[in-house]
MIZAFI-649995 format. One line per field, with one value per atom (N, C-alpha, C): residue in three letters; x, y, z; atom name. Coordinates in Angstrom, 3 decimals, always signed. Each point is the difference from the previous one (the first is absolute). Example, Ala and Ser with C-alpha at 12.3 -4.5 7.8 and 13.67 -1.06 7.14 Angstrom:
REM MIZAFI-649995
r: ALA	ALA	ALA	SER	SER	SER
X: +13.190	-0.890	+0.900	-0.350	+0.820	-0.770
Y: -5.690	+1.190	+1.200	+1.050	+1.190	+1.090
Z: +7.800	+0.000	+0.000	-0.720	+0.060	+0.730
a: N	CA	C	N	CA	C
REM end
This chain:
REM MIZAFI-649995
r: MET	MET	MET	PHE	PHE	PHE	TYR	TYR	TYR	PHE	PHE	PHE	PRO	PRO	PRO	ALA	ALA	ALA	GLU	GLU	GLU	TYR	TYR	TYR	PHE	PHE	PHE	LEU	LEU	LEU	GLN	GLN	GLN	VAL	VAL	VAL	TYR	TYR	TYR	SER	SER	SER	LEU	LEU	LEU	PRO	PRO	PRO	LEU	LEU	LEU	ILE	ILE	ILE	PRO	PRO	PRO	GLU	GLU	GLU	VAL	VAL	VAL	ARG	ARG	ARG	PHE	PHE	PHE	GLN	GLN	GLN	ASN	ASN	ASN	ASP	ASP	ASP	TYR	TYR	TYR	PHE	PHE	PHE	SER	SER	SER	GLU	GLU	GLU	TYR	TYR	TYR	PRO	PRO	PRO	GLU	GLU	GLU	GLN	GLN	GLN	ILE	ILE	ILE	ARG	ARG	ARG	VAL	VAL	VAL	GLY	GLY	GLY	SER	SER	SER	ASP	ASP	ASP	ARG	ARG	ARG	THR	THR	THR	ALA	ALA	ALA	ILE	ILE	ILE	SER	SER	SER	TYR	TYR	TYR	THR	THR	THR	ARG	ARG	ARG	LYS	LYS	LYS	SER	SER	SER	GLY	GLY	GLY	TYR	TYR	TYR	TYR	TYR	TYR	ALA	ALA	ALA	ILE	ILE	ILE	HIS	HIS	HIS	TYR	TYR	TYR	ASN	ASN	ASN	ASN	ASN	ASN	GLN	GLN	GLN	PRO	PRO	PRO	LYS	LYS	LYS	THR	THR	THR	VAL	VAL	VAL	ALA	ALA	ALA	PRO	PRO	PRO	GLY	GLY	GLY	ALA	ALA	ALA	ILE	ILE	ILE	LEU	LEU	LEU	GLN	GLN	GLN	LEU	LEU	LEU	ASN	ASN	ASN	ASP	ASP	ASP	GLY	GLY	GLY	ALA	ALA	ALA	MET	MET	MET	SER	SER	SER	PRO	PRO	PRO	MET	MET	MET	GLY	GLY	GLY	TYR	TYR	TYR	ALA	ALA	ALA	TYR	TYR	TYR	ALA	ALA	ALA	VAL	VAL	VAL	PHE	PHE	PHE	PRO	PRO	PRO	GLY	GLY	GLY	GLU	GLU	GLU	PRO	PRO	PRO	ASN	ASN	ASN	GLN	GLN	GLN	SER	SER	SER	GLU	GLU	GLU	GLN	GLN	GLN	GLY	GLY	GLY	LYS	LYS	LYS	LEU	LEU	LEU	SER	SER	SER	PRO	PRO	PRO	VAL	VAL	VAL	TYR	TYR	TYR	THR	THR	THR	ILE	ILE	ILE	GLU	GLU	GLU	PRO	PRO	PRO	ASN	ASN	ASN	GLY	GLY	GLY	SER	SER	SER	LEU	LEU	LEU	ALA	ALA	ALA	VAL	VAL	VAL	PRO	PRO	PRO	THR	THR	THR	GLY	GLY	GLY	LEU	LEU	LEU	VAL	VAL	VAL	PHE	PHE	PHE	ILE	ILE	ILE	ARG	ARG	ARG	PHE	PHE	PHE	ALA	ALA	ALA	GLU	GLU	GLU	GLY	GLY	GLY	ILE	ILE	ILE	ASP	ASP	ASP	ILE	ILE	ILE	LYS	LYS	LYS	SER	SER	SER	GLN	GLN	GLN	HIS	HIS	HIS	GLU	GLU	GLU	ALA	ALA	ALA	ILE	ILE	ILE	ASN	ASN	ASN	ARG	ARG	ARG	ALA	ALA	ALA	GLY	GLY	GLY	TYR	TYR	TYR	GLU	GLU	GLU	VAL	VAL	VAL	VAL	VAL	VAL	GLU	GLU	GLU	SER	SER	SER	LEU	LEU	LEU	ASP	ASP	ASP	TYR	TYR	TYR	ALA	ALA	ALA	PRO	PRO	PRO	HIS	HIS	HIS	ALA	ALA	ALA	ALA	ALA	ALA	TRP	TRP	TRP	LEU	LEU	LEU	ARG	ARG	ARG	ALA	ALA	ALA	GLN	GLN	GLN	SER	SER	SER	GLY	GLY	GLY	ASN	ASN	ASN	ILE	ILE	ILE	ALA	ALA	ALA	ASP	ASP	ASP	ALA	ALA	ALA	ILE	ILE	ILE	ALA	ALA	ALA	LYS	LYS	LYS	ILE	ILE	ILE	PRO	PRO	PRO	GLN	GLN	GLN	LEU	LEU	LEU	GLU	GLU	GLU	ALA	ALA	ALA	ILE	ILE	ILE	PRO	PRO	PRO	LYS	LYS	LYS	VAL	VAL	VAL	GLU	GLU	GLU	ASN	ASN	ASN	ILE	ILE	ILE	GLU	GLU	GLU	PRO	PRO	PRO	GLN	GLN	GLN	MET	MET	MET	LEU	LEU	LEU	MET	MET	MET	GLU	GLU	GLU	ARG	ARG	ARG	SER	SER	SER	LEU	LEU	LEU	ARG	ARG	ARG	LEU	LEU	LEU	GLU	GLU	GLU	HIS	HIS	HIS
X: +203.420	-1.389	-0.612	-1.210	-0.681	-1.014	-0.177	-0.959	-1.095	-1.275	-1.153	-0.823	-0.378	-0.884	-1.342	-0.584	-1.266	-1.109	-0.011	-1.037	+0.090	+1.214	+0.208	-0.502	+0.303	-0.422	-1.517	-0.706	-1.447	-0.610	+0.609	-0.513	+0.142	+1.098	+0.268	-0.818	-0.166	-0.638	-1.427	-0.575	-1.369	-0.944	-1.084	-0.968	-0.817	-0.406	-0.858	-1.350	-0.667	-1.321	-0.957	-0.814	-0.969	-1.250	-0.448	-1.225	-1.198	-1.039	-1.221	-0.558	-0.286	-0.536	-1.518	-0.560	-1.455	-0.501	-0.958	-0.586	-1.113	-0.177	-1.080	-1.330	-0.958	-1.346	-0.609	-0.722	-0.752	-1.415	-0.263	-1.298	-1.134	+0.337	-1.022	+0.086	+0.360	+0.167	-1.298	-1.169	-1.268	-0.332	+0.776	-0.201	+0.881	-0.476	+0.837	+1.186	+1.106	+1.184	-0.291	-0.822	-0.295	-1.497	-0.542	-1.402	+0.025	-0.600	-0.050	-1.475	-0.360	-1.392	-0.062	-1.129	-0.219	+0.340	-0.297	+0.310	+1.469	+0.460	+1.405	+0.409	-0.880	+0.327	+0.070	-0.882	-0.104	+0.372	+0.789	+0.312	+0.815	-0.357	+0.726	+0.512	+1.226	+0.594	+0.413	-0.425	+0.380	+0.899	+1.103	+0.925	+0.093	-0.132	+0.073	+1.392	+0.069	+1.280	+0.334	+1.075	+0.394	+0.627	-0.061	+0.572	-0.934	-1.270	-1.012	-1.310	-0.819	-1.338	-0.918	-1.297	-0.988	-0.932	-0.431	-1.028	-1.238	-1.156	-1.287	-0.725	-0.220	-0.649	-1.478	-0.852	-1.444	-0.376	+0.689	-0.420	+0.658	+0.697	+0.651	+0.759	+1.206	+0.780	+0.255	-0.044	+0.178	+1.471	+0.881	+1.416	+0.708	+1.140	+0.782	+0.487	-0.164	+0.461	+1.514	+0.560	+1.453	+0.703	+1.004	+0.771	-0.541	-1.186	-0.588	+0.762	+0.216	+0.634	-1.027	-1.249	-1.058	-1.344	-0.905	-1.354	-0.967	-0.957	-0.999	-1.387	-0.958	-1.375	-0.878	-0.917	-0.865	-1.189	-0.110	-0.937	-1.440	-0.813	-1.421	-0.765	+0.576	-0.690	-0.003	+0.898	+0.125	-0.963	-0.607	-0.844	+0.811	+1.312	+0.834	+0.368	+0.285	+0.325	+1.297	+1.041	+1.274	+1.032	+1.001	+1.232	+1.109	+1.062	+1.063	+1.327	+0.864	+1.344	+0.984	+1.024	+1.032	+1.241	+0.563	+1.165	+1.112	+1.253	+1.109	+0.207	+0.619	+0.316	-1.057	-0.027	-0.953	-1.008	-1.248	-1.006	+0.239	-0.475	+0.035	-1.440	-0.160	-1.336	-0.886	+0.576	-0.803	-0.597	+0.222	-0.529	-1.515	-0.561	-1.451	-0.526	-1.025	-0.586	+0.377	-0.581	+0.311	+1.363	+0.740	+1.293	-0.110	+0.763	+0.077	+1.378	+0.365	+1.269	-0.126	+1.121	+0.062	+0.507	-0.575	+0.410	+0.605	+0.751	+0.469	-0.638	-0.362	-0.556	+1.153	+0.003	+1.064	-0.452	+0.827	+1.447	+0.482	-0.889	+0.499	+0.349	-0.406	+0.411	-0.761	-1.127	-0.799	-0.544	-0.085	-0.542	-1.516	-0.566	-1.443	-0.456	-1.151	-0.538	-1.350	-0.187	-1.303	-1.014	-1.209	-1.035	-0.929	-0.012	-0.926	-1.222	-0.140	-1.103	+0.464	-0.933	+0.274	-1.083	+0.410	-0.944	-0.291	-1.295	-0.402	-0.909	+0.244	-0.868	-0.364	-1.311	-0.515	-0.216	-0.282	-0.307	-1.235	-0.071	-1.125	-1.292	-0.998	-1.280	-0.130	+1.089	-0.062	-0.101	-1.168	-0.233	+0.690	+0.641	+0.734	-0.941	-1.252	-0.964	-0.227	+0.069	-0.201	+1.203	+1.101	+1.226	+0.350	-0.883	+0.275	+0.320	-0.766	+0.229	+1.366	+0.400	+1.319	+1.120	-0.205	+0.986	+0.141	-1.115	+0.034	+0.692	-0.260	+0.656	+1.512	+0.445	+1.437	+0.636	-0.812	+0.540	-0.020	-0.806	-0.071	-1.419	-0.120	-1.291	+0.084	-1.120	-0.066	-0.020	+0.933	+0.076	-0.706	+0.192	-0.590	-0.322	-1.278	-0.414	+0.133	+0.225	+0.206	-1.223	-0.725	-1.197	+0.308	+1.143	+0.358	+0.516	+0.292	+0.479	-0.604	-1.245	-0.684	+0.679	+0.986	+0.717	+1.334	+0.226	+1.254	-0.294	+0.969	-0.166	+1.344	+0.017	+1.137	-0.347	+0.943	-0.200	+1.036	-0.279	+1.006	-0.174	+1.034	-0.070	-0.993	-0.774	-0.977	+0.673	+1.244	+0.735	+0.417	-0.007	+0.479	+1.524	+0.674	+1.449	+0.547	+0.953	+0.585	+0.716	+0.708	+0.707	-0.990	-1.168	-1.015	-0.519	-0.166	-0.506	+0.930	+1.298	+0.981	+0.130	+0.086	+0.265	-1.138	-1.232	-1.157	-0.377	+0.811	-0.317	-0.183	+0.796	-0.236	-1.417	-0.608	-1.366	-0.990	+0.284	-0.853	+0.196	+1.251	+0.301	-0.693	-0.301	-0.658	-1.501	-0.572	-1.423	-0.208	-0.977	-0.242	-0.354	+0.446	-0.297	+0.670	+0.999	+0.794	+0.999	+0.031	+0.932	+1.212	-0.147	+1.129	-0.119	+1.133	+0.097	+1.312	-0.072	+1.217	-0.088	+1.013	+0.002	+0.254	-0.622	+0.266	+1.341	+0.906	+1.334	+0.192	+0.153	+0.215	+1.449	+0.237	+1.352	+0.078	+1.209	+0.225	-0.307	-0.774	-0.362	+1.170	+0.367	+1.060	-0.652	+0.421	-0.576	+0.864	-0.647	+0.725	-0.104	+1.130	+0.032	-0.002	-0.951	-0.066	+0.821	+0.748	+0.800	-0.711
Y: +79.823	+0.197	+0.967	-0.378	+0.823	+0.890	+1.162	+0.939	+0.249	-0.229	+0.277	+1.093	+1.006	+1.034	-0.626	+0.504	-0.529	+0.058	+1.039	+0.117	-1.167	-0.363	-1.105	-1.303	-0.207	-1.200	-0.105	+1.091	-0.011	-0.264	+0.535	-0.240	-1.471	-0.571	-1.379	-0.988	+0.239	-0.985	+0.326	+1.050	+0.297	-0.905	-0.403	-0.868	+0.786	-0.653	+0.706	+0.317	+0.986	+0.362	-1.163	-0.263	-1.085	+0.549	-0.653	+0.481	-0.207	+0.750	-0.114	-1.422	-0.607	-1.356	+0.093	-0.677	-0.013	-1.421	-0.173	-1.314	-0.177	-1.245	-0.278	+0.253	+0.501	+0.190	-1.365	-0.126	-1.220	+0.276	-0.347	+0.288	-0.752	-1.057	-0.863	-0.090	+1.107	+0.010	-0.293	+0.226	-0.275	-1.497	-0.789	-1.448	-0.655	-1.059	-0.677	-0.700	-0.078	-0.718	-1.497	-0.496	-1.427	-0.215	-0.995	-0.397	-1.473	-0.310	-1.408	-0.379	-1.091	-0.445	-1.486	-0.395	-1.404	-0.277	-1.224	-0.409	-0.414	-0.273	-0.359	-1.192	-0.972	-1.209	+0.308	+0.859	+0.236	+1.441	+0.649	+1.414	+0.196	+1.061	+0.411	+1.404	+0.262	+1.305	+0.634	+1.239	+0.790	+1.132	+0.236	+1.074	+0.971	+1.288	+1.031	+0.015	-0.018	-0.080	+1.380	+0.587	+1.306	-0.152	+1.068	-0.040	-0.527	-0.251	-0.477	+0.710	+0.127	+0.548	-0.624	+0.115	-0.553	+1.111	-0.105	+0.902	-0.850	+0.506	-0.672	+0.684	-0.733	+0.560	-0.388	+0.974	-0.235	-0.723	+0.337	-0.486	-1.299	-0.664	-1.284	-0.019	+0.570	+0.035	-1.395	-0.123	-1.313	-0.382	+0.989	-0.287	+0.444	-0.575	+0.354	+1.426	+0.786	+1.382	+0.030	+0.944	+0.072	+0.133	-0.795	+0.038	-0.883	-0.584	-0.850	-1.327	-0.472	-1.296	-1.107	+0.417	-0.972	+0.672	-0.725	+0.511	-1.035	+0.479	-0.860	+0.506	-0.903	+0.366	-0.687	+0.754	-0.629	-0.706	+0.074	-0.830	+0.445	-0.721	+0.327	-0.264	-0.815	-0.340	+1.182	+0.928	+1.078	+1.145	+0.578	+1.167	+1.244	-0.020	+1.171	+0.143	-1.107	+0.050	+0.732	-0.185	+0.680	-0.942	+0.587	-0.689	+0.708	-0.704	+0.536	-0.243	+1.006	-0.143	+0.389	-0.819	+0.216	+0.551	+1.072	+0.667	+0.102	-0.061	+0.270	+1.514	+0.432	+1.422	+0.725	+1.314	+0.848	+0.567	+0.129	+0.575	+1.487	+0.524	+1.443	+0.493	+1.291	+0.565	-0.091	-0.250	-0.026	-1.375	-0.968	-1.347	+0.046	-0.705	-0.073	-1.213	+0.163	-1.098	+0.111	-0.878	-0.029	-0.648	+0.504	-0.567	-0.732	-1.064	-0.700	-0.605	-0.359	-0.699	-1.439	-0.663	-1.426	-0.685	-1.137	-0.791	-1.306	-0.642	-1.363	-0.881	-1.195	-0.965	-0.805	-0.162	-0.743	-1.457	-0.990	+0.067	-0.053	-0.194	-0.228	+1.260	+1.174	+1.243	+0.388	-0.671	+0.368	+1.417	+0.743	+1.356	-0.050	+0.897	+0.051	+1.465	+0.256	+1.343	+0.061	+0.923	+0.130	+0.648	-0.542	+0.524	+0.991	-0.002	+0.854	-0.761	-1.259	-0.845	-0.800	-0.269	-0.797	-1.059	-1.252	-1.098	-0.156	-0.147	-0.239	-1.208	-0.836	-1.166	-0.080	-0.063	-0.153	-1.469	-0.299	-1.371	-0.491	-1.272	-0.641	+0.428	+0.372	+0.410	+1.499	+0.759	+1.465	+0.585	+0.504	+0.530	+1.358	+0.209	+1.251	+1.205	-0.179	+1.110	+0.523	-0.898	+0.402	+0.771	+0.021	+0.632	+1.308	+0.461	+1.210	+1.197	+0.196	+1.135	-0.063	-1.167	-0.164	+0.207	-0.481	+0.166	+1.483	+0.714	+1.437	+0.784	-0.368	+0.677	-0.206	-1.127	-0.284	+0.758	+0.682	+0.796	-0.678	-1.059	-0.773	-0.031	-0.446	-0.252	-1.319	-0.675	-1.271	+0.294	-0.622	+0.159	-1.161	-1.206	-1.178	-1.043	-0.357	-1.103	-1.286	-1.103	-1.268	-0.895	-0.329	-0.824	-1.360	-0.570	-1.334	+0.024	+1.188	+0.135	+1.259	-0.080	+1.193	+0.621	-0.701	+0.528	+0.656	+0.226	+0.577	+1.073	+0.911	+1.067	+0.633	+0.730	+0.860	+1.415	+0.667	+1.367	+0.935	+1.305	+1.012	+1.119	+0.783	+1.135	+1.014	+0.622	+0.992	+1.156	+0.292	+1.070	-0.374	-1.304	-0.476	-0.087	+0.358	+0.023	-1.379	-0.499	-1.323	-0.020	+1.075	+0.055	-0.130	+0.653	-0.115	-1.431	-0.652	-1.373	-0.927	+0.242	-0.833	+0.443	+1.307	+0.512	-0.254	-0.094	-0.143	-1.460	-0.935	-1.419	-0.321	+0.561	-0.289	+0.371	+1.022	+0.369	-1.074	-0.646	-1.121	-1.198	-0.244	-1.138	+0.137	+1.231	+0.237	-0.305	-0.201	-0.324	-1.425	-0.200	-1.348	-1.014	-1.212	-1.161	+0.047	+0.862	-0.015	-1.141	-0.831	-1.127	+0.220	+0.779	+0.191	+1.345	+0.689	+1.258	-0.066	+0.340	-0.032	+1.016	+0.875	+0.920	-0.763	+0.420	-0.653	+0.506	-0.930	+0.313	-0.823	+0.687	-0.705	-0.367	-1.245	-0.500	-0.705	-0.146	-0.745	-1.454	-0.593	-1.404	-0.866	-0.940	-0.918	-1.271	-0.413	-1.192	-1.207	-1.083	-1.247	-0.829	-0.397	-0.816	-1.470	-0.725	-1.440	-0.721	-1.013	-0.788	-1.276
Z: -112.681	+0.359	-1.016	-0.436	-0.987	+0.705	-0.561	+0.571	-1.015	+0.395	-0.861	+0.651	-0.756	+0.591	+0.398	+1.061	+0.521	-1.051	-0.843	-1.020	-0.989	-0.361	-0.942	+0.615	+1.266	+0.707	+0.019	+0.291	+0.064	-1.371	-1.054	-1.342	-0.388	+0.288	-0.407	+0.807	+1.281	+0.871	+0.415	-0.502	+0.367	-0.825	+0.605	-0.667	-1.011	-1.069	-0.951	+0.636	-0.547	+0.512	-0.212	+0.984	-0.094	-0.676	-1.081	-0.647	+0.924	-0.237	+0.794	-0.135	+1.121	-0.010	-0.088	-0.992	-0.146	+0.149	+0.868	+0.193	-1.019	-0.422	-0.928	+0.696	-0.769	+0.538	+0.265	+1.089	+0.239	-0.477	-1.251	-0.608	+0.691	+0.687	+0.564	+1.518	+0.637	+1.466	+0.739	-0.649	+0.680	-0.001	-0.731	-0.034	+1.051	+0.630	+0.991	-0.653	+0.738	-0.493	-0.103	+0.909	+0.008	+0.248	-0.713	+0.193	+0.364	+1.120	+0.447	+0.084	-0.682	+0.008	+0.353	+0.528	+0.343	+1.447	+0.424	+1.368	+0.085	+1.208	+0.198	-0.858	-0.115	-0.790	-1.495	-0.473	-1.437	-0.372	+0.832	-0.233	-1.276	-0.716	-1.191	+0.280	-0.387	+0.239	-1.326	-0.191	-1.182	+0.473	-0.690	+0.350	-1.152	+0.300	-1.045	-0.611	-1.318	-0.722	-0.548	+0.505	-0.504	-1.384	-0.766	-1.334	-1.065	+0.351	-0.950	+0.280	-1.018	+0.169	-1.042	+0.240	-0.926	-0.448	-1.270	-0.520	-0.233	+0.467	-0.169	-1.154	-1.071	-1.192	-0.010	-0.253	-0.112	-1.280	-1.073	-1.312	-0.420	+0.875	-0.251	-1.321	-0.018	-1.232	-0.539	-1.310	-0.644	-0.094	-0.002	-0.103	+1.276	+0.246	+1.178	-0.152	+1.049	-0.025	-0.121	-0.776	-0.160	+1.343	+0.217	+1.244	+1.099	-0.180	+1.043	+0.080	+1.231	+0.173	+0.241	+0.242	+0.263	-0.263	-0.644	-0.197	+0.560	+0.769	+0.635	-0.359	-0.004	-0.325	+1.021	+0.617	+0.991	-0.646	-1.316	-0.726	+0.059	-0.748	-0.112	+1.294	+0.886	+1.254	+0.968	-0.172	+0.955	-0.285	+1.033	-0.205	-0.347	+0.230	-0.246	-1.477	-0.694	-1.417	-0.326	+0.785	-0.207	-0.584	-0.646	-0.339	+0.769	+0.309	+0.828	-0.699	+0.009	-0.545	+1.101	+0.170	+1.019	-0.699	+0.573	-0.565	+1.034	-0.449	+0.922	+0.115	+1.080	+0.169	+0.798	-0.173	+0.708	-0.979	+0.429	-0.909	-0.191	-1.127	-0.162	+0.030	+0.175	+0.210	-1.231	-1.170	-1.226	-0.292	+0.872	-0.229	-0.080	-0.973	-0.162	+0.764	+0.778	+0.773	+1.464	+0.807	+1.436	+0.193	+0.973	+0.349	+1.324	+0.138	+1.285	+0.143	+1.223	+0.190	-0.475	-0.042	-0.317	+1.260	+0.306	+1.156	-0.485	+0.878	-0.274	+1.050	-0.430	+0.942	+0.568	+1.312	+0.653	+0.178	-0.216	-0.147	-1.459	-0.995	-1.358	-0.784	+0.447	-0.637	-1.250	-0.299	-1.164	+0.158	-1.101	+0.053	+0.118	+0.786	+0.222	-0.002	-0.638	-0.124	+0.710	+0.966	+0.659	-0.938	-0.023	-0.891	+0.675	+1.327	+0.742	+0.476	-0.424	+0.496	+1.203	+0.895	+1.192	+0.100	+0.183	+0.166	+1.485	+0.333	+1.392	+0.044	+1.025	+0.198	+1.482	+0.232	+1.356	+0.313	+1.242	+0.404	-0.757	-0.214	-0.678	+0.697	-0.789	+0.559	+0.227	-0.110	+0.136	-1.405	-0.354	-1.335	-0.163	-1.128	-0.252	+0.056	-0.402	+0.013	+1.425	+0.972	+1.389	+0.558	-0.732	+0.481	-0.723	-0.900	-0.776	+0.906	+1.071	+0.865	+0.665	+0.499	+0.622	-1.028	-1.202	-1.078	-0.340	-0.078	-0.281	+1.107	+1.244	+1.145	-0.044	-0.544	-0.104	-1.166	-0.834	-1.092	-1.354	-0.130	-1.246	-0.538	-1.245	-0.607	-0.753	-0.118	-0.717	-1.494	-0.731	-1.445	-0.695	+0.556	-0.606	+1.063	+0.081	+0.870	-0.807	+0.698	-0.668	+0.203	-1.076	+0.100	+0.617	-0.355	+0.476	+1.442	+0.538	+1.380	+0.601	+0.505	+0.513	+1.237	+0.566	+1.166	-0.397	-1.322	-0.477	-1.063	-0.201	-0.994	-0.306	-1.101	-0.350	+0.420	+0.662	+0.486	-0.606	+0.086	-0.299	+1.011	+0.195	+0.913	-0.548	+0.874	-0.446	-0.726	+0.333	-0.667	-1.419	-0.299	-1.291	-0.061	+1.079	+0.069	+0.374	-0.772	+0.252	+1.347	+0.347	+1.279	+1.167	-0.101	+1.053	+0.104	-1.138	+0.000	+0.782	-0.112	+0.704	+1.461	+0.224	+1.348	+0.983	-0.487	+0.903	+0.269	-0.470	+0.225	+1.488	+0.920	+1.429	+0.460	-0.610	+0.385	-0.447	-1.135	-0.433	+0.931	+0.380	+0.888	+1.346	+0.418	+1.287	-0.018	-1.200	-0.095	+0.527	+0.894	+0.537	-1.109	+0.203	-0.857	-1.385	-0.184	-1.229	+0.088	-1.038	-0.006	-0.876	-1.076	-0.896	-0.706	-0.107	-0.759	-0.762	-1.290	-0.792	-1.134	-0.129	-1.142	-1.288	-1.073	-1.289	-0.514	-0.241	-0.518	-1.267	-1.132	-1.266	-0.145	-0.447	-0.195	-1.330	-0.483	-1.232	+0.285	-0.878	+0.197	-0.448	+0.849	-0.397	-0.518	-1.154	-0.626	+0.290	+0.355	+0.223	-1.277	-0.495	-1.212	+0.402	-0.557	+0.267	-1.059	+0.402	-0.947	-0.341
a: N	CA	C	N	CA	C	N	CA	C	N	CA	C	N	CA	C	N	CA	C	N	CA	C	N	CA	C	N	CA	C	N	CA	C	N	CA	C	N	CA	C	N	CA	C	N	CA	C	N	CA	C	N	CA	C	N	CA	C	N	CA	C	N	CA	C	N	CA	C	N	CA	C	N	CA	C	N	CA	C	N	CA	C	N	CA	C	N	CA	C	N	CA	C	N	CA	C	N	CA	C	N	CA	C	N	CA	C	N	CA	C	N	CA	C	N	CA	C	N	CA	C	N	CA	C	N	CA	C	N	CA	C	N	CA	C	N	CA	C	N	CA	C	N	CA	C	N	CA	C	N	CA	C	N	CA	C	N	CA	C	N	CA	C	N	CA	C	N	CA	C	N	CA	C	N	CA	C	N	CA	C	N	CA	C	N	CA	C	N	CA	C	N	CA	C	N	CA	C	N	CA	C	N	CA	C	N	CA	C	N	CA	C	N	CA	C	N	CA	C	N	CA	C	N	CA	C	N	CA	C	N	CA	C	N	CA	C	N	CA	C	N	CA	C	N	CA	C	N	CA	C	N	CA	C	N	CA	C	N	CA	C	N	CA	C	N	CA	C	N	CA	C	N	CA	C	N	CA	C	N	CA	C	N	CA	C	N	CA	C	N	CA	C	N	CA	C	N	CA	C	N	CA	C	N	CA	C	N	CA	C	N	CA	C	N	CA	C	N	CA	C	N	CA	C	N	CA	C	N	CA	C	N	CA	C	N	CA	C	N	CA	C	N	CA	C	N	CA	C	N	CA	C	N	CA	C	N	CA	C	N	CA	C	N	CA	C	N	CA	C	N	CA	C	N	CA	C	N	CA	C	N	CA	C	N	CA	C	N	CA	C	N	CA	C	N	CA	C	N	CA	C	N	CA	C	N	CA	C	N	CA	C	N	CA	C	N	CA	C	N	CA	C	N	CA	C	N	CA	C	N	CA	C	N	CA	C	N	CA	C	N	CA	C	N	CA	C	N	CA	C	N	CA	C	N	CA	C	N	CA	C	N	CA	C	N	CA	C	N	CA	C	N	CA	C	N	CA	C	N	CA	C	N	CA	C	N	CA	C	N	CA	C	N	CA	C	N	CA	C	N	CA	C	N	CA	C	N	CA	C	N	CA	C	N	CA	C	N	CA	C	N	CA	C	N	CA	C	N	CA	C	N	CA	C	N	CA	C	N	CA	C	N	CA	C	N	CA	C	N	CA	C	N	CA	C	N	CA	C	N	CA	C	N	CA	C	N	CA	C	N	CA	C	N	CA	C	N	CA	C	N	CA	C	N	CA	C	N	CA	C	N	CA	C	N	CA	C	N	CA	C	N	CA	C	N	CA	C	N	CA	C	N	CA	C	N	CA	C	N	CA	C	N	CA	C	N	CA	C	N	CA	C	N	CA	C	N	CA	C	N	CA	C	N	CA	C	N	CA	C	N	CA	C	N	CA	C	N	CA	C	N	CA	C	N	CA	C	N	CA	C	N	CA	C	N	CA	C	N	CA	C
REM end
């Protein structure tokens, strides 16, 4: 029979010290994990994708930002005039431009970036101008009215915050005679090749 001193036993079999566990910051905790838009038949679901972020550039860079995995442009049609670059990882505080999370559209998993604009359409015959007060009470302002559809418009949150534009959608849905509300989400366009 072998004899080992207790001190030796504790040294050999004691567990190493556990380093301090640090959780990743959730930079986008004010954004919902999931956004569901449309009716039950035509519902679209967006899920926030961790490990990615988007930078919204005012000056629309001509080249892809270093490290970007995707660059999107909302084009000349948009009143916002932004370009968007999607990056893997976590943002750092020195990033230039607005930051936002990246979502995936279910079920195909395409990446989508919220722009802060929300499309609203009322029932036929309800003019958007008659709804300005209700839209303002819901926390939004009209950015662009549509000449070809006087019952629809593009809105943004009065705060200018993208998270507010998404979070306050239920307040828009509560306005009588609203038929459709959808946040603008930019995605990579998939091209179909004809043979």
